[in-house]
C-alpha positions as a Markdown table, in Angstrom:
| # | Residue | x | y | z |
|---|---|---|---|---|
| 1 | Met | 95.6 | -138.2 | 7.4 |
| 2 | His | 98.4 | -136.6 | 9.4 |
| 3 | Ile | 97.5 | -136.1 | 13.1 |
| 4 | Ser | 99.1 | -136.3 | 16.6 |
| 5 | Gly | 98.0 | -136.5 | 20.2 |
| 6 | Met | 96.4 | -139.0 | 22.5 |
| 7 | Ser | 94.1 | -136.3 | 23.9 |
| 8 | Lys | 92.1 | -136.8 | 20.7 |
| 9 | Met | 90.9 | -140.2 | 21.8 |
| 10 | Pro | 88.3 | -141.1 | 24.5 |
| 11 | Asn | 90.0 | -142.5 | 27.7 |
| 12 | Ser | 88.5 | -146.0 | 27.1 |
| 13 | His | 90.2 | -146.4 | 23.8 |
| 14 | Arg | 93.6 | -144.9 | 24.5 |
| 15 | Phe | 96.8 | -146.8 | 24.0 |
| 16 | Leu | 100.5 | -146.4 | 24.8 |
| 17 | Asp | 101.7 | -144.0 | 22.1 |
| 18 | Leu | 105.5 | -144.2 | 21.9 |
| 19 | Ser | 105.7 | -141.2 | 19.7 |
| 20 | Asp | 103.6 | -138.9 | 22.0 |
| 21 | Tyr | 106.1 | -138.5 | 24.9 |
| 22 | Gly | 105.9 | -134.7 | 24.6 |
| 23 | Arg | 102.2 | -134.7 | 25.5 |
| 24 | Pro | 102.4 | -134.1 | 29.3 |
| 25 | Val | 104.8 | -131.2 | 28.9 |
| 26 | Gly | 102.9 | -129.9 | 25.9 |
| 27 | Arg | 99.7 | -129.9 | 27.9 |
| 28 | Ala | 101.3 | -128.0 | 30.7 |
| 29 | Ile | 102.6 | -125.4 | 28.3 |
| 30 | Ala | 99.1 | -125.1 | 26.8 |
| 31 | Met | 97.6 | -124.7 | 30.3 |
| 32 | Gly | 100.0 | -121.9 | 31.0 |
| 33 | Leu | 99.0 | -120.1 | 27.8 |
| 34 | Arg | 95.3 | -120.6 | 28.1 |
| 35 | Asn | 94.6 | -117.0 | 29.3 |
| 36 | Thr | 97.1 | -115.3 | 27.1 |
| 37 | Ile | 96.9 | -113.9 | 23.6 |
| 38 | Val | 99.1 | -116.7 | 22.3 |
| 39 | Ser | 97.2 | -118.8 | 19.7 |
| 40 | Pro | 97.8 | -122.4 | 18.6 |
| 41 | Leu | 99.2 | -121.0 | 15.3 |
| 42 | His | 101.8 | -119.1 | 17.3 |
| 43 | Val | 102.8 | -122.3 | 19.0 |
| 44 | Thr | 103.0 | -124.1 | 15.7 |
| 45 | Thr | 105.3 | -121.4 | 14.4 |
| 46 | Leu | 107.5 | -121.9 | 17.4 |
| 47 | Phe | 107.9 | -125.6 | 16.7 |
| 48 | Ile | 108.9 | -124.7 | 13.1 |
| 49 | Val | 111.6 | -122.4 | 14.6 |
| 50 | Ser | 112.7 | -125.3 | 16.9 |
| 51 | Gly | 112.9 | -127.7 | 14.0 |
| 52 | Leu | 115.0 | -125.2 | 12.0 |
| 53 | Leu | 117.4 | -124.7 | 15.0 |
| 54 | Gly | 117.7 | -128.5 | 15.2 |
| 55 | Ile | 118.6 | -128.6 | 11.5 |
| 56 | Gly | 121.2 | -125.9 | 12.1 |
| 57 | Cys | 122.7 | -128.1 | 14.9 |
| 58 | Ile | 122.9 | -131.1 | 12.5 |
| 59 | Leu | 124.9 | -129.0 | 10.0 |
| 60 | Asn | 127.2 | -127.7 | 12.8 |
| 61 | Gly | 127.7 | -131.1 | 14.4 |
| 62 | Ser | 126.1 | -130.1 | 17.7 |
| 63 | Phe | 124.2 | -133.4 | 18.1 |
| 64 | Trp | 123.0 | -132.8 | 21.7 |
| 65 | Gly | 121.5 | -129.6 | 20.4 |
| 66 | Val | 119.7 | -131.7 | 17.8 |
| 67 | Val | 118.2 | -133.9 | 20.5 |
| 68 | Phe | 117.1 | -130.8 | 22.5 |
| 69 | Phe | 115.5 | -129.0 | 19.6 |
| 70 | Leu | 113.8 | -132.0 | 18.0 |
| 71 | Val | 112.3 | -133.1 | 21.4 |
| 72 | Leu | 111.2 | -129.5 | 22.0 |
| 73 | Lys | 109.7 | -129.5 | 18.5 |
| 74 | Ser | 107.7 | -132.6 | 19.5 |
| 75 | Ile | 106.6 | -131.0 | 22.7 |
| 76 | Leu | 105.4 | -127.9 | 21.0 |
| 77 | Asp | 103.7 | -130.0 | 18.3 |
| 78 | Ala | 101.6 | -131.5 | 21.1 |
| 79 | Ala | 101.1 | -128.1 | 22.8 |
| 80 | Asp | 99.5 | -126.4 | 19.8 |
| 81 | Gly | 96.7 | -129.0 | 19.6 |
| 82 | Glu | 96.2 | -129.0 | 23.3 |
| 83 | Leu | 95.9 | -125.2 | 23.3 |
| 84 | Ala | 93.3 | -125.3 | 20.6 |
| 85 | Arg | 91.3 | -127.7 | 22.6 |
| 86 | Ile | 91.7 | -125.7 | 25.9 |
| 87 | Lys | 90.7 | -122.5 | 24.2 |
| 88 | Lys | 88.0 | -124.3 | 22.2 |
| 89 | Thr | 89.4 | -122.9 | 18.9 |
| 90 | Pro | 90.0 | -126.0 | 16.7 |
| 91 | Ser | 90.6 | -125.1 | 13.1 |
| 92 | Tyr | 91.5 | -126.6 | 9.8 |
| 93 | Thr | 93.9 | -123.8 | 9.3 |
| 94 | Gly | 95.9 | -124.9 | 12.3 |
| 95 | Arg | 95.6 | -128.6 | 11.3 |
| 96 | Tyr | 96.9 | -128.1 | 7.8 |
| 97 | Tyr | 99.6 | -125.6 | 8.8 |
| 98 | Asp | 100.9 | -128.1 | 11.3 |
| 99 | Ser | 101.0 | -130.9 | 8.8 |
| 100 | Ile | 102.6 | -128.9 | 6.1 |
| 101 | Ala | 105.3 | -127.7 | 8.5 |
| 102 | Asp | 106.0 | -131.3 | 9.6 |
| 103 | Ile | 106.6 | -132.7 | 6.1 |
| 104 | Ile | 108.8 | -129.8 | 5.0 |
| 105 | Leu | 110.9 | -130.0 | 8.2 |
| 106 | Asn | 111.2 | -133.8 | 7.8 |
| 107 | Leu | 112.6 | -133.3 | 4.3 |
| 108 | Leu | 115.0 | -130.6 | 5.5 |
| 109 | Ile | 116.2 | -132.7 | 8.4 |
| 110 | Leu | 117.0 | -135.7 | 6.2 |
| 111 | Leu | 118.6 | -133.5 | 3.6 |
| 112 | Ala | 120.9 | -132.1 | 6.3 |
| 113 | Ile | 121.7 | -135.6 | 7.5 |
| 114 | Gly | 122.4 | -136.6 | 3.9 |
| 115 | Tyr | 124.7 | -133.6 | 3.6 |
| 116 | Val | 126.8 | -134.2 | 6.7 |
| 117 | Thr | 127.1 | -137.9 | 6.0 |
| 118 | Asp | 127.9 | -137.4 | 2.3 |
| 119 | Thr | 124.9 | -139.6 | 1.3 |
| 120 | Gly | 123.6 | -139.5 | -2.2 |
| 121 | Leu | 120.5 | -137.4 | -2.8 |
| 122 | His | 118.6 | -140.4 | -4.3 |
| 123 | Trp | 119.1 | -142.4 | -1.0 |
| 124 | Thr | 118.2 | -139.4 | 1.1 |
| 125 | Leu | 114.9 | -138.9 | -0.9 |
| 126 | Leu | 114.2 | -142.6 | -0.6 |
| 127 | Ala | 114.6 | -142.4 | 3.1 |
| 128 | Phe | 112.3 | -139.4 | 3.2 |
| 129 | Phe | 109.7 | -141.3 | 1.2 |
| 130 | Gly | 110.0 | -144.2 | 3.6 |
| 131 | Met | 109.7 | -141.9 | 6.7 |
| 132 | Gln | 106.6 | -140.3 | 5.3 |
| 133 | Leu | 105.0 | -143.6 | 4.3 |
| 134 | Gln | 105.6 | -144.9 | 7.8 |
| 135 | Gly | 104.0 | -141.9 | 9.4 |
| 136 | Thr | 101.1 | -142.1 | 7.1 |
| 137 | Leu | 100.3 | -145.7 | 8.1 |
| 138 | Tyr | 100.3 | -144.8 | 11.8 |
| 139 | Asn | 98.2 | -141.7 | 11.1 |
| 140 | Tyr | 95.8 | -143.7 | 8.9 |
| 141 | Tyr | 95.1 | -146.3 | 11.7 |
| 142 | Tyr | 94.9 | -143.5 | 14.3 |
| 143 | Val | 92.4 | -141.4 | 12.5 |
| 144 | Ile | 90.2 | -144.5 | 11.8 |
| 145 | Leu | 90.2 | -145.1 | 15.6 |
| 146 | Arg | 89.3 | -141.5 | 16.4 |
| 147 | Asn | 86.5 | -141.4 | 14.0 |
| 148 | Arg | 85.2 | -144.9 | 15.1 |
| 149 | Tyr | 85.2 | -144.0 | 18.8 |
| 150 | His | 84.0 | -140.4 | 18.5 |
| 151 | Gly | 87.4 | -138.8 | 19.3 |
| 152 | Asp | 88.5 | -135.5 | 17.8 |
| 153 | Thr | 87.6 | -135.4 | 14.1 |
| 154 | Thr | 89.5 | -132.4 | 12.8 |
| 155 | Ser | 91.5 | -134.9 | 10.7 |
| 156 | Arg | 89.5 | -137.1 | 8.3 |
| 157 | Val | 90.2 | -140.6 | 7.2 |
| 158 | Phe | 89.7 | -139.5 | 3.6 |
| 159 | Glu | 91.1 | -136.0 | 2.9 |
| 160 | Lys | 89.4 | -135.4 | -0.5 |
| 161 | Gly | 87.1 | -132.4 | -0.6 |
| 162 | Thr | 88.1 | -129.1 | 1.0 |
| 163 | Pro | 86.4 | -128.9 | 4.4 |
| 164 | Val | 84.1 | -126.0 | 5.4 |
| 165 | Ala | 86.0 | -123.5 | 7.5 |
| 166 | Met | 85.1 | -123.5 | 11.2 |
| 167 | Glu | 84.0 | -120.5 | 13.1 |
| 168 | Gly | 86.6 | -117.9 | 13.4 |
| 169 | Glu | 88.8 | -119.0 | 10.4 |
| 170 | Ser | 88.9 | -117.9 | 6.8 |
| 171 | Gln | 87.6 | -120.3 | 4.1 |
| 172 | Arg | 90.2 | -118.9 | 1.7 |
| 173 | Asn | 93.0 | -119.9 | 4.1 |
| 174 | Val | 91.5 | -123.4 | 4.5 |
| 175 | Asp | 91.2 | -123.7 | 0.7 |
| 176 | Val | 94.9 | -122.8 | 0.1 |
| 177 | Leu | 96.3 | -124.8 | 3.0 |
| 178 | Phe | 94.2 | -127.9 | 2.1 |
| 179 | Gly | 95.5 | -127.6 | -1.5 |
| 180 | Cys | 99.1 | -127.6 | -0.2 |
| 181 | Tyr | 98.3 | -130.5 | 2.1 |
| 182 | Arg | 96.8 | -132.6 | -0.7 |
| 183 | Leu | 99.8 | -131.9 | -2.9 |
| 184 | Leu | 102.3 | -132.9 | -0.2 |
| 185 | Tyr | 100.4 | -135.8 | 1.4 |
| 186 | Gly | 98.0 | -137.1 | -1.2 |
| 187 | Gly | 100.3 | -139.6 | -2.8 |
| 188 | Phe | 101.3 | -141.2 | 0.6 |
| 189 | Asp | 97.6 | -141.4 | 1.6 |
| 190 | Gln | 96.7 | -143.1 | -1.6 |
| 191 | Ile | 99.5 | -145.7 | -1.3 |
| 192 | Ile | 98.5 | -146.7 | 2.3 |
| 193 | Tyr | 94.9 | -146.8 | 1.4 |
| 194 | Tyr | 95.7 | -149.1 | -1.6 |
| 195 | Leu | 97.7 | -151.4 | 0.7 |
| 196 | Asp | 94.9 | -151.6 | 3.4 |
| 197 | Ser | 91.7 | -150.3 | 2.0 |
| 198 | Ser | 89.5 | -152.5 | 4.3 |
| 199 | Ala | 90.8 | -150.9 | 7.5 |
| 200 | Pro | 88.2 | -148.1 | 7.7 |
| 201 | His | 85.3 | -150.6 | 7.3 |
| 202 | Asp | 86.0 | -153.7 | 9.3 |
| 203 | Gly | 89.6 | -153.4 | 10.6 |
| 204 | Lys | 90.4 | -154.4 | 14.1 |
| 205 | Leu | 93.0 | -152.1 | 15.7 |
| 206 | Pro | 93.8 | -153.4 | 19.2 |
| 207 | Ser | 95.8 | -151.3 | 21.6 |
| 208 | Trp | 98.9 | -153.5 | 21.3 |
| 209 | Leu | 99.0 | -153.1 | 17.5 |
| 210 | Met | 98.6 | -149.3 | 17.8 |
| 211 | Thr | 101.4 | -149.2 | 20.3 |
| 212 | Ala | 103.7 | -151.2 | 18.0 |
| 213 | Val | 102.8 | -149.0 | 14.9 |
| 214 | Ser | 103.4 | -145.8 | 17.0 |
| 215 | Ile | 107.1 | -146.3 | 16.4 |
| 216 | Tyr | 106.2 | -144.8 | 13.0 |
| 217 | Gly | 104.8 | -141.7 | 14.7 |
| 218 | Leu | 106.8 | -138.5 | 14.0 |
| 219 | Gly | 107.8 | -137.9 | 17.7 |
| 220 | Phe | 109.5 | -141.3 | 17.9 |
| 221 | Gln | 111.1 | -140.9 | 14.5 |
| 222 | Leu | 112.7 | -137.6 | 15.5 |
| 223 | Leu | 113.8 | -139.0 | 18.8 |
| 224 | Met | 115.5 | -141.9 | 16.9 |
| 225 | Ile | 117.3 | -139.4 | 14.7 |
| 226 | Gly | 118.6 | -137.5 | 17.7 |
| 227 | Ile | 119.8 | -140.6 | 19.5 |
| 228 | Met | 121.5 | -142.0 | 16.5 |
| 229 | Leu | 123.4 | -138.8 | 16.0 |
| 230 | Val | 124.5 | -138.6 | 19.6 |
| 231 | Val | 125.8 | -142.2 | 19.7 |
| 232 | Gly | 127.7 | -141.7 | 16.5 |
| 233 | Trp | 125.4 | -143.6 | 14.1 |
| 234 | Ala | 124.7 | -140.7 | 11.7 |
| 235 | Asn | 125.7 | -142.8 | 8.7 |
| 236 | Phe | 123.0 | -145.3 | 9.6 |
| 237 | Ile | 120.0 | -142.9 | 9.7 |
| 238 | Ile | 119.3 | -142.8 | 6.0 |
| 239 | Pro | 119.5 | -146.7 | 5.7 |
| 240 | Phe | 117.4 | -147.0 | 8.9 |
| 241 | Phe | 114.4 | -145.2 | 7.4 |
| 242 | Ile | 114.7 | -147.1 | 4.1 |
| 243 | Leu | 114.9 | -150.5 | 5.7 |
| 244 | Ser | 112.4 | -149.9 | 8.5 |
| 245 | Ser | 109.8 | -149.3 | 5.8 |
| 246 | Val | 109.7 | -153.0 | 5.2 |
| 247 | Phe | 107.7 | -153.3 | 8.5 |
| 248 | Ile | 104.8 | -151.4 | 6.9 |
| 249 | Leu | 103.8 | -154.6 | 5.1 |
| 250 | Leu | 104.3 | -156.6 | 8.3 |
| 251 | Phe | 102.0 | -154.3 | 10.3 |
| 252 | Ile | 99.4 | -154.3 | 7.6 |
| 253 | Gly | 99.6 | -158.1 | 7.3 |
| 254 | Ile | 99.1 | -158.5 | 11.0 |
| 255 | Arg | 96.1 | -156.2 | 11.0 |
| 256 | Lys | 94.5 | -158.1 | 8.2 |
| 257 | Thr | 94.8 | -161.4 | 10.1 |
| 258 | Leu | 93.0 | -160.1 | 13.2 |
């Protein structure tokens, strides 16, 4: 259920997405690339490079560099989807490539933070689990909204069967990438669905709730990591992602009472 981008929602149902601050610049980048040979997959690869450079800055103690590269990563993460829409070349290949890159980079970022703060591996992995579960809740609600109000439907509420390749992409590539996606994200998707299985059918998802849940969006999570490093709170990053997972139950509880 991993997704990103307010351009995927009709104007009448958009909300303030705190994690999507990179969208305006990402859209401008996409507009500048619309008549070039640069593809959305190229842009996704660039955000992988940016994320890796950010990880290098964590290990070197260059925390302002971390902020720069993680924010750049978020901008490019928005730009690849925007470019696909501008060029009218949406693909499951790009969708799963993006998601797989995100989860691997998230793990490497937290491992780097755990290393420089001398945090135990078990706590680091628990923080990674919490970070991914938070993002899955946000993405779950967001995909439900997009499907309900006829937004972009490249992402599906239930990622079970392998989708049929779109025009211009290889079914084999889709099959392989979807298998990787299911391996990496399937468990998180199942947990969130178990906690709130009624949301796709009758769940109310008002704009104010979506804005609140958007703090779990990847862009906001990466921004928080950068800020906490810069202000000298590196040792609190791992505990932050562990403890903030408690609000998953709060958000779900609020949604169920609406």
